[in-house]
LUMMARVEX-275412 format. One record per residue: residue number from 1; x, y, z of N, C-alpha, C, O, CB in turn. Coordinates in pm, whole numbers. Glycine has a CB too. Example, Ala and Ser with C-alpha at 12.3 -4.5 7.8 and 13.67 -1.06 7.14 Angstrom:
BEGIN
<kelo 1; <1319; -569; 780>; <1230; -450; 780>; <1320; -330; 780>; <1424; -332; 846>; <1131; -447; 905>> <kelo 2; <1285; -225; 708>; <1367; -106; 714>; <1290; 3; 787>; <1341; 114; 804>; <1408; -60; 572>> 
This chain:
BEGIN
<kelo 1; <-2611; 9219; -3814>; <-2697; 9110; -3772>; <-2731; 9022; -3891>; <-2769; 9073; -3997>; <-2825; 9163; -3706>> <kelo 2; <-2719; 8890; -3875>; <-2747; 8803; -3994>; <-2892; 8798; -4029>; <-2975; 8835; -3946>; <-2699; 8661; -3971>> <kelo 3; <-2927; 8755; -4146>; <-3067; 8746; -4190>; <-3141; 8646; -4112>; <-3258; 8667; -4080>; <-3075; 8712; -4336>> <kelo 4; <-3077; 8537; -4079>; <-3134; 8429; -4000>; <-3175; 8480; -3856>; <-3284; 8452; -3806>; <-3030; 8312; -3991>> <kelo 5; <-3078; 8555; -3796>; <-3105; 8617; -3671>; <-3221; 8710; -3673>; <-3304; 8707; -3582>; <-2988; 8687; -3625>> <kelo 6; <-3230; 8785; -3764>; <-3352; 8878; -3784>; <-3478; 8802; -3798>; <-3577; 8836; -3733>; <-3337; 8968; -3910>> <kelo 7; <-3479; 8700; -3880>; <-3596; 8616; -3896>; <-3638; 8543; -3759>; <-3755; 8525; -3726>; <-3567; 8511; -4009>> <kelo 8; <-3533; 8506; -3688>; <-3553; 8441; -3560>; <-3622; 8529; -3461>; <-3717; 8489; -3394>; <-3426; 8396; -3505>> <kelo 9; <-3570; 8659; -3451>; <-3618; 8749; -3358>; <-3763; 8791; -3399>; <-3844; 8817; -3310>; <-3523; 8868; -3347>> <kelo 10; <-3798; 8798; -3530>; <-3924; 8829; -3571>; <-4019; 8711; -3533>; <-4134; 8732; -3493>; <-3923; 8859; -3719>> <kelo 11; <-3970; 8591; -3547>; <-4051; 8474; -3515>; <-4078; 8468; -3372>; <-4187; 8426; -3331>; <-3986; 8348; -3558>> <kelo 12; <-3981; 8509; -3288>; <-4006; 8519; -3139>; <-4114; 8614; -3109>; <-4203; 8586; -3028>; <-3881; 8563; -3063>> <kelo 13; <-4109; 8735; -3176>; <-4217; 8829; -3152>; <-4351; 8780; -3203>; <-4454; 8805; -3139>; <-4185; 8960; -3214>> <kelo 14; <-4353; 8714; -3312>; <-4468; 8659; -3375>; <-4538; 8552; -3288>; <-4660; 8541; -3278>; <-4429; 8602; -3509>> <kelo 15; <-4446; 8475; -3226>; <-4497; 8358; -3143>; <-4586; 8407; -3028>; <-4668; 8332; -2975>; <-4375; 8274; -3083>> <kelo 16; <-4568; 8535; -2990>; <-4650; 8587; -2874>; <-4782; 8640; -2924>; <-4867; 8672; -2840>; <-4575; 8702; -2796>> <kelo 17; <-4807; 8650; -3047>; <-4930; 8693; -3102>; <-4993; 8606; -3207>; <-5051; 8654; -3304>; <-4912; 8818; -3155>> <kelo 18; <-4980; 8479; -3185>; <-5036; 8376; -3280>; <-5192; 8380; -3262>; <-5241; 8402; -3151>; <-4975; 8223; -3249>> <kelo 19; <-5267; 8359; -3371>; <-5416; 8363; -3364>; <-5475; 8260; -3270>; <-5586; 8281; -3221>; <-5474; 8341; -3502>> <kelo 20; <-5407; 8150; -3242>; <-5463; 8053; -3151>; <-5345; 7999; -3063>; <-5231; 7991; -3107>; <-5535; 7936; -3232>> <kelo 21; <-5377; 7963; -2938>; <-5270; 7903; -2853>; <-5239; 7764; -2918>; <-5328; 7684; -2945>; <-5318; 7888; -2694>> <kelo 22; <-5110; 7741; -2940>; <-5062; 7623; -2988>; <-5082; 7509; -2890>; <-5103; 7536; -2772>; <-4924; 7639; -3022>> <kelo 23; <-5077; 7387; -2932>; <-5085; 7267; -2848>; <-4963; 7269; -2756>; <-4862; 7335; -2780>; <-5091; 7133; -2936>> <kelo 24; <-4983; 7189; -2644>; <-4870; 7178; -2549>; <-4746; 7120; -2619>; <-4635; 7165; -2592>; <-4910; 7088; -2428>> <kelo 25; <-4762; 7022; -2706>; <-4654; 6967; -2779>; <-4581; 7069; -2863>; <-4458; 7065; -2866>; <-4703; 6858; -2862>> <kelo 26; <-4648; 7160; -2932>; <-4594; 7263; -3009>; <-4526; 7366; -2914>; <-4416; 7412; -2943>; <-4704; 7328; -3096>> <kelo 27; <-4585; 7397; -2814>; <-4525; 7496; -2715>; <-4393; 7436; -2659>; <-4296; 7511; -2643>; <-4629; 7526; -2592>> <kelo 28; <-4385; 7307; -2631>; <-4265; 7241; -2583>; <-4151; 7245; -2694>; <-4035; 7269; -2663>; <-4301; 7093; -2542>> <kelo 29; <-4189; 7220; -2820>; <-4099; 7231; -2928>; <-4047; 7379; -2937>; <-3927; 7404; -2950>; <-4170; 7186; -3058>> <kelo 30; <-4138; 7471; -2931>; <-4087; 7614; -2938>; <-3990; 7645; -2834>; <-3885; 7704; -2859>; <-4199; 7714; -2927>> <kelo 31; <-4025; 7603; -2708>; <-3943; 7625; -2593>; <-3801; 7564; -2616>; <-3700; 7632; -2598>; <-4011; 7563; -2468>> <kelo 32; <-3796; 7436; -2657>; <-3674; 7367; -2674>; <-3593; 7432; -2782>; <-3474; 7454; -2762>; <-3699; 7223; -2703>> <kelo 33; <-3651; 7463; -2897>; <-3578; 7518; -3007>; <-3526; 7658; -2970>; <-3413; 7692; -3007>; <-3667; 7522; -3133>> <kelo 34; <-3604; 7739; -2900>; <-3562; 7869; -2847>; <-3433; 7861; -2757>; <-3337; 7935; -2775>; <-3678; 7929; -2768>> <kelo 35; <-3441; 7766; -2658>; <-3341; 7748; -2561>; <-3218; 7696; -2636>; <-3108; 7741; -2604>; <-3389; 7652; -2448>> <kelo 36; <-3228; 7608; -2731>; <-3108; 7550; -2806>; <-3046; 7655; -2886>; <-2923; 7664; -2892>; <-3147; 7432; -2900>> <kelo 37; <-3129; 7741; -2954>; <-3076; 7846; -3032>; <-3005; 7952; -2954>; <-2904; 8006; -3000>; <-3180; 7904; -3108>> <kelo 38; <-3056; 7985; -2830>; <-2995; 8098; -2755>; <-2893; 8053; -2656>; <-2799; 8126; -2625>; <-3100; 8178; -2684>> <kelo 39; <-2910; 7936; -2606>; <-2822; 7886; -2493>; <-2733; 7764; -2530>; <-2634; 7740; -2461>; <-2911; 7846; -2371>> <kelo 40; <-2764; 7690; -2633>; <-2703; 7561; -2666>; <-2762; 7447; -2590>; <-2876; 7453; -2544>; <-2556; 7565; -2641>> <kelo 41; <-2684; 7341; -2576>; <-2724; 7213; -2516>; <-2772; 7242; -2377>; <-2727; 7336; -2312>; <-2607; 7108; -2513>> <kelo 42; <-2869; 7155; -2330>; <-2924; 7161; -2196>; <-2813; 7118; -2098>; <-2730; 7031; -2127>; <-3052; 7070; -2183>> <kelo 43; <-2817; 7185; -1977>; <-2711; 7148; -1877>; <-2786; 7132; -1742>; <-2901; 7174; -1731>; <-2591; 7262; -1867>> <kelo 44; <-2727; 7078; -1651>; <-2790; 7057; -1522>; <-2866; 6943; -1495>; <-2874; 6859; -1585>; <-2868; 7154; -1495>> <kelo 45; <-2922; 6923; -1388>; <-3000; 6807; -1355>; <-3143; 6815; -1394>; <-3203; 6922; -1389>; <-2990; 6781; -1215>> <kelo 46; <-3198; 6709; -1431>; <-3341; 6696; -1464>; <-3424; 6734; -1340>; <-3398; 6682; -1231>; <-3375; 6548; -1511>> <kelo 47; <-3522; 6823; -1354>; <-3613; 6850; -1244>; <-3680; 6728; -1184>; <-3703; 6629; -1253>; <-3716; 6942; -1288>> <kelo 48; <-3712; 6737; -1049>; <-3764; 6626; -981>; <-3905; 6588; -1019>; <-3973; 6662; -1091>; <-3756; 6650; -843>> <kelo 49; <-3949; 6474; -971>; <-4085; 6422; -1008>; <-4196; 6515; -977>; <-4300; 6502; -1042>; <-4114; 6293; -938>> <kelo 50; <-4187; 6612; -882>; <-4297; 6695; -843>; <-4305; 6816; -942>; <-4407; 6885; -951>; <-4279; 6742; -693>> <kelo 51; <-4198; 6837; -1012>; <-4198; 6957; -1110>; <-4229; 6901; -1250>; <-4139; 6886; -1333>; <-4050; 7038; -1111>> <kelo 52; <-4353; 6873; -1275>; <-4405; 6808; -1407>; <-4364; 6901; -1520>; <-4300; 6855; -1615>; <-4570; 6786; -1407>> <kelo 53; <-4396; 7026; -1515>; <-4378; 7121; -1616>; <-4226; 7135; -1647>; <-4183; 7131; -1763>; <-4441; 7255; -1573>> <kelo 54; <-4145; 7153; -1536>; <-4000; 7166; -1559>; <-3941; 7047; -1619>; <-3847; 7060; -1698>; <-3930; 7196; -1436>> <kelo 55; <-3992; 6919; -1584>; <-3939; 6796; -1649>; <-3979; 6793; -1793>; <-3899; 6754; -1878>; <-3990; 6670; -1579>> <kelo 56; <-4102; 6835; -1824>; <-4144; 6831; -1971>; <-4041; 6925; -2053>; <-3984; 6886; -2155>; <-4305; 6887; -1989>> <kelo 57; <-4026; 7046; -2001>; <-3938; 7137; -2064>; <-3799; 7089; -2083>; <-3738; 7102; -2189>; <-3935; 7256; -1992>> <kelo 58; <-3751; 7031; -1970>; <-3604; 6979; -1972>; <-3598; 6865; -2069>; <-3500; 6857; -2143>; <-3553; 6928; -1825>> <kelo 59; <-3696; 6776; -2074>; <-3696; 6658; -2170>; <-3706; 6708; -2312>; <-3640; 6654; -2401>; <-3816; 6557; -2140>> <kelo 60; <-3786; 6807; -2338>; <-3803; 6850; -2477>; <-3666; 6905; -2528>; <-3619; 6877; -2638>; <-3920; 6960; -2488>> <kelo 61; <-3601; 6993; -2429>; <-3475; 7051; -2472>; <-3368; 6950; -2492>; <-3291; 6956; -2588>; <-3429; 7150; -2376>> <kelo 62; <-3364; 6854; -2397>; <-3264; 6741; -2404>; <-3271; 6660; -2536>; <-3171; 6613; -2591>; <-3286; 6644; -2284>> <kelo 63; <-3405; 6647; -2584>; <-3424; 6568; -2702>; <-3359; 6620; -2827>; <-3343; 6547; -2924>; <-3563; 6554; -2726>> <kelo 64; <-3319; 6754; -2824>; <-3267; 6807; -2946>; <-3118; 6852; -2917>; <-3058; 6936; -2985>; <-3359; 6927; -2998>> <kelo 65; <-3065; 6786; -2808>; <-2923; 6810; -2774>; <-2830; 6781; -2902>; <-2849; 6684; -2974>; <-2881; 6715; -2648>> <kelo 66; <-2734; 6868; -2921>; <-2647; 6851; -3032>; <-2687; 6933; -3157>; <-2609; 6944; -3252>; <-2641; 6709; -3065>> <kelo 67; <-2803; 6987; -3155>; <-2856; 7059; -3278>; <-2784; 7193; -3275>; <-2774; 7255; -3169>; <-3022; 7078; -3279>> <kelo 68; <-2734; 7238; -3387>; <-2667; 7355; -3395>; <-2757; 7483; -3375>; <-2878; 7473; -3395>; <-2600; 7356; -3522>> <kelo 69; <-2704; 7601; -3336>; <-2778; 7716; -3308>; <-2850; 7762; -3435>; <-2968; 7795; -3429>; <-2690; 7823; -3252>> <kelo 70; <-2777; 7764; -3558>; <-2849; 7804; -3674>; <-2969; 7717; -3717>; <-3074; 7764; -3762>; <-2756; 7812; -3781>> <kelo 71; <-2945; 7583; -3701>; <-3044; 7485; -3731>; <-3162; 7503; -3636>; <-3276; 7497; -3684>; <-2986; 7345; -3722>> <kelo 72; <-3147; 7523; -3508>; <-3254; 7548; -3413>; <-3337; 7674; -3447>; <-3460; 7678; -3439>; <-3194; 7561; -3273>> <kelo 73; <-3258; 7777; -3485>; <-3329; 7903; -3519>; <-3414; 7880; -3646>; <-3529; 7924; -3651>; <-3225; 8023; -3541>> <kelo 74; <-3361; 7814; -3747>; <-3440; 7786; -3864>; <-3557; 7707; -3837>; <-3662; 7741; -3893>; <-3365; 7721; -3961>> <kelo 75; <-3555; 7599; -3755>; <-3665; 7515; -3721>; <-3767; 7599; -3636>; <-3888; 7579; -3648>; <-3614; 7388; -3644>> <kelo 76; <-3721; 7682; -3561>; <-3811; 7764; -3467>; <-3892; 7853; -3565>; <-4014; 7858; -3552>; <-3723; 7856; -3352>> <kelo 77; <-3830; 7924; -3661>; <-3898; 8011; -3755>; <-3999; 7932; -3837>; <-4110; 7980; -3859>; <-3796; 8079; -3847>> <kelo 78; <-3965; 7815; -3882>; <-4049; 7736; -3958>; <-4176; 7691; -3874>; <-4290; 7694; -3921>; <-3970; 7617; -4010>> <kelo 79; <-4148; 7652; -3752>; <-4260; 7612; -3670>; <-4349; 7728; -3632>; <-4471; 7709; -3630>; <-4209; 7544; -3546>> <kelo 80; <-4302; 7842; -3603>; <-4387; 7958; -3583>; <-4469; 7996; -3703>; <-4587; 8028; -3696>; <-4304; 8073; -3543>> <kelo 81; <-4397; 7991; -3818>; <-4468; 8025; -3948>; <-4582; 7923; -3977>; <-4684; 7963; -4034>; <-4365; 8026; -4072>> <kelo 82; <-4568; 7794; -3940>; <-4666; 7695; -3958>; <-4786; 7714; -3873>; <-4894; 7663; -3905>; <-4610; 7568; -3934>> <kelo 83; <-4773; 7789; -3759>; <-4876; 7810; -3662>; <-4963; 7929; -3699>; <-5073; 7947; -3647>; <-4816; 7827; -3525>> <kelo 84; <-4908; 8014; -3794>; <-4999; 8128; -3834>; <-5109; 8079; -3931>; <-5088; 7995; -4019>; <-4915; 8245; -3904>> <kelo 85; <-5224; 8136; -3908>; <-5338; 8092; -3987>; <-5352; 8177; -4113>; <-5443; 8154; -4193>; <-5467; 8099; -3905>> 
């Protein structure tokens, strides 16, 4: 396993035990970077108007379309580390 993958998995674990709940914007960034790193570009239709949370998640993920997996992992690790107090 690569060093980056180890750091990413550690950051995923750390994200569940941050000292404070991150803002919704940070949570959406974490979600999008995680999905980009693990699944690649967003696919499928944008959720409907009544699914506000689903739309926000989809939009956040779509905003980083084209970002490479390693880059997404690196940004995820940096974002989680910036949230630690």
